[in-house]
N, C-alpha and C positions, 0 to 999 in steps of 0.2 A: 671791766669798768662797771661801777655801780649803776643801777638802772631804776628809775622811777617810771612807773606805768600808770597812766590815767585812763579810766574808762568813762567815755562820754564826751560829746562834742557840743554841748549846750553851754549856758552861762557858767555853770559850776566847773565843767570840764575845761573849757578854754581858759578861764581865769586860774584854775589849778595849774595848768601848763605854764602860764605866765608867772604865777607865784613861785613855782619850782625853778623856773629860769632865773628869776630875780635872786633867789637864795643861792643858786649855783655860781653866779658870777663867772669867774674865770676857772673854776674848779673842773676837774675831769669827771663829769657826770652825764649819763645819757638819760634823756627824757623822751618818752613816747606816749602820744595820745592815740587811743583806739576808738574810732567811731566810723560807722559805715558810710556816711555821706561826706561830700566835699564842702558842704556849707554848714555854718553855725546858723540855726534858725532862731530868730528873735520871736520866740513863741508868744510873748504878751501882745504882739502886734498882729496876730493872725486873724483877729476880728475885722481888720481893716479891709476895704474893698479890693486892694491890690496886694495880695499876699506875697507876690514875687519880690516886693520891696523889703520884706522882712527876713532877709538872709545876708550873711557875710561869708565870703570865701575863706575857709579855714587856712589855706596856704598863705594868705596875706597877714594872718596873725601869727601862725606857728613858724613859718619860714624865717622871718626876720629874727626871731629869738632862739633859733636853733633847736626847735622841737620837731621830732619826727611824727608823721601822721600815718598810722596804719589803718587803711580803709577796710574795716571788717567789723563784724558784730560778735561780741563776746557771748559765748554760750556757757562757759564753765569757769569758776574761780576755785582753784585748789589752794587753800591757804596753808595747808600742811607742806606742800611742795613749793609754795610761792610761785605758782604758774597760773596763767589764764589761757584759756583756749579761745582763739579768735579766728574765724574763717577757716576752721579746721587745723590750725597750727598752734603749737604751744609757744607762749611768750613768757619768759621768766622775769621776775621782778625782785628787787630788794625792798622797795616800798611801793605800795599800791594806793591810789586814790580812787575810790568808787564815787563817780559823779554821773551815774547813768540816768538820772532824772526820774520822771514819773510818767504814768500813762493814764489815759481816760478810763474810768471804770465803766465798762460797756455792759449792757443788759444781755445776759446769756440766753434767756428763754423768751424774749419778746418776739411774738409773731411779726415777721417782716423786718427784723433787725438789720438785715442786709441792705435795706433801703435807707438807713439812717445816714445823715451827714454829721460831720464834726469839724471843729477848727483846732483840734489837738495837735495836728501835724501839718507841715507845709503841704503835703499831698492832699490831706483832707480839706484844707482851706482852699486849695486850688480847685478841687472837685466841686465844692459848694459854689465858689465864685463863677466857675464855668457853667454850672447848671442853671444859675439864675441870671447870668449876664444879659441875655437878650429877651428876657421875659418882662412883659408889662404887667404891673400891678399883681405880682405873685402873692401867694398865701404861704406863710412860713409858720411853723410851730417850733418853738424853742423849749426844750425840756431842761429845767434847772435854772433857778433864779439866783445863782451865786455870782461871783465875779465874772466868770467867763460867759455865762448865760445872759447876764444883763448887758454886757458889752456887745454880744452878738445880736440880741434882740433889738437894742436901740440903734445899732448900725443898720440892720436889715430893714428897720422901719422907714428908712429913707427911700426905699424902692418898692415897698409892698405892704401888705397887711400882715401883722405879726400877732400871734397868740403865744404868750409866755405862761408855762405851767410849772408848778413846783409842788412837791409833796408837803412842804412846810405850811404852817398856818399863816406865816407872814412873809412878805417879800424880802429877799436879801437876808435871810435868817442868819447866815454865818457872818454877815457884816455888822450885826447888832443894831440897836435902836438909833444910834447917832445919825447916820445918813438916810434913814428909812423915809423920812418925810420928803427929802429932796428926790429920792429915787421914785417914790410914788408920783410926785408932781411931774417928773420927767416922763414917766410912762404915760401919764394922762395927756401931757402936751403932745407926745408923738403918736398918740392913738394906739398904743400897744395894749391889747386886751390881756388881762391877768386872770388866771385861774389858779387859786391856791388849794391846798389839800387835794391835789389832782396829779395824775400822771398819765402817760400814754400806755395803752394796753395792746395796741396793734398799729402797724404802719402798712398802708396799702398803696396802690398806684393812684396818687393824687388825693389821698385822704389819710387821716389818723383817727383812731378811736380812743377816747378818753375814758378814764375810770368813771364808772357811772353809766357808760354805754353811749355817750354822745359821739356822733361821727362828725368831724370837721374837715373842711377843705384844707389840703396841705400839698403844695408843690414841693416843699422840702421840710423834713423834720430834722432839726439839729439837736443832737444829744450833747448836753453840757452838765452832766450830773456827777461830778466828783472826780478826784484824782487819787492814784495810789502809786507808791514808790515802785521802781523797777523790781521785777522778780529776782534780780541778782542779789538783792539784800538778803534773801533767804540762804544764800551760800556763804554769808559772812557771819550771821547771827541767828539764833533761834529766839531771841528776845527782842522782837520788833514792836513798835508802837502801833496804834490803831490805823495809821496810814502806811504801814509796812516799812517804816524807816528804822535805820540802825542807830542804837544809842551810841553817842560819842562823848568824850570828855571835853574839857575846856580847850584842848589843843586840836580837837576834832579827830582824835584817835579812836578807832573802833576795836582794833586788835593791835598787838605789838608792831606789826609791819603793815597795817592797813589803816588808812584815814578815809573819811567819808565827807562828802560835801553836797550842797544843793538839796534837791528833793529827796535824796536817799538818806539824809542825815537828820536824826532827831537830836538837834543841838539845843542847848538851853539858851534862850534869849535873856532871861532874867530868872529870878527865883520862882516866878509864877507861870511863865510862858515858854514854850518852845518856838523855834523859828517857823515861819510860814513857808509853804511850797510856792515860792514866788521869786522872781529875779532879784527883787530888792534884797533878799537874803542869800540867794544862790551865788551872787557875785562875790560878796565878802567871804562867804563860806569857802568858795573856791580859792580865792587869793590866800587865805590862811591855811587851808588844808594842803595846797600844793607847796607853799613855802615850807611848811613844817615837814612834809614828806622828804623834801630835799635837805632841809636843815638837819633832820634827824640822822641822815647818812653822813653829813659833813661835819657833825659835831658842833653845830651852831645852836644858840638858844632858840627855843621854839616860841612862836607867837601865841598869845591867848586870843580866843575869838571874843571880840568886844564889839557887838553890832551898834550901829547908830540908832537913834529914835525911830520908832515904828510909825510909818505913814502909809496911807493908801490913796490912790487916785483912780477913780472909776470913770471911764469914758461913758457918756450917756448920749452919744450920737448928736443929733441936731439940737438936743436940749442942753448941750454943754458937757459938764463933768461934775464930780464932787470930790473934793480933796479933804482928807481927814488926817488927824494926828493923834497918836496914842492908841492904846489897846481898847479904850472906850470909844474910839473913832469919833472924836469931836470934830465937827465940820468946821474947817478953816476957810474954805472957799467953795463956791458952787457956780453953775452956769458958765458964762464966757470966761470969767477969771480962772476958774478951775480947769477949763479946757486949755488955756495957755500953759498951765502947769503940766497937764497931760502931754501936750505936744513937746514940751521941753524934755520930759522924762523919756518919751519914745525916741527922741534923738540921742539923748544921753546914754541910753543903754547900748548903743552901737559901740563896740570896742574900737580903739584906734587900730589902724592897719598900716602895714608897709614900713613903719619907722620903729625900730627896736627900742630906741630910747623912750619914745612916747608910750609904747606898750608896757615896758618894764616900770616906768614911772607910775602908770595907772595901776599896775599890780601892787605897788607899794602903798597906794592910797586906798585903804580899806573902806574908809568912811566916805559916803557920797556927799561931796561938798557943793551943794546947790543952794541958790538963794532962798528957796522956800523950805529948806531943812533948818532946824535949829542950829545956831552957831555953837562953837565950843563952850562959851560961857553959859549958854542955855542948858547944854547937856550936863554941865557940872552943877547947875542949880538944883 
């Protein structure tokens, strides 16, 4: 029996499995998802104070649609033999979807790096929440003022004093100028101290040392300074982009028998942009890559990857949120109005569970059809 293997249990991996099951229909095709944990982690929600809420049991998504789950970690991909090694055993495939996600770029030579906290994984978010849960008026330092760092800093500001540092000359450098004024106003409102052109050079017991030599109080130092694709991409291609992602074509094919999705795929969004390492793109990438992996084996037409308009919604804690549209990140809403958008998105990213028809229907709906996204006629304009 032909076999589709999917590596990864995040947004891209789970939706690849659903996409493959949708293409399979009643055909004789085996689908296996390989991931070490029993839960899909809703990574964009790990900045929230209760990280345990940010997970979905994989069995409730995979079981109803007839996808096997091998609980193991993949160490090797042998594209010549069409075999992956997972948990010490070889698993053969006819088509492979690499959806192994990304990892936080951690400082290798920072003194005291073992004391750092992060919200990159569920375990990391749990550790931070447990560490600060019973502390009154804690002092936290957040390193990195991008998407993750800003959400962490503004959420942490509800329970303590927060210092946000970044090597860039402006806050939210990667977000561009569009939302910057709203972000600065939110940080001021929440009392988050901002140090730009700065980083942490040492982490100690209850303190951090900043570049320039200043020593500051720190009950927790949270590292949020960038992501890089899974190292497994190196076993697929030697031609990776600056984020370590595999180049793919319009069908998300990286090699004749290998597709890539989510944070491992350097897929074209349009003529000028590649997709972001975010669930907004990981979800449709997974749906298309999984569908195409199965369709390729079954002789069905492949789907083109055609993403919806680019938007962002950044949670700013007690100061609300900021919602932008387009690659210039034009602000469409801020404050309480944007916070409602963020709450809706955080609920919407949960996959349906238990009902095969709902899961497969969602797999066929690549475009996120929400009220605050442009409608079809706007996309065509």
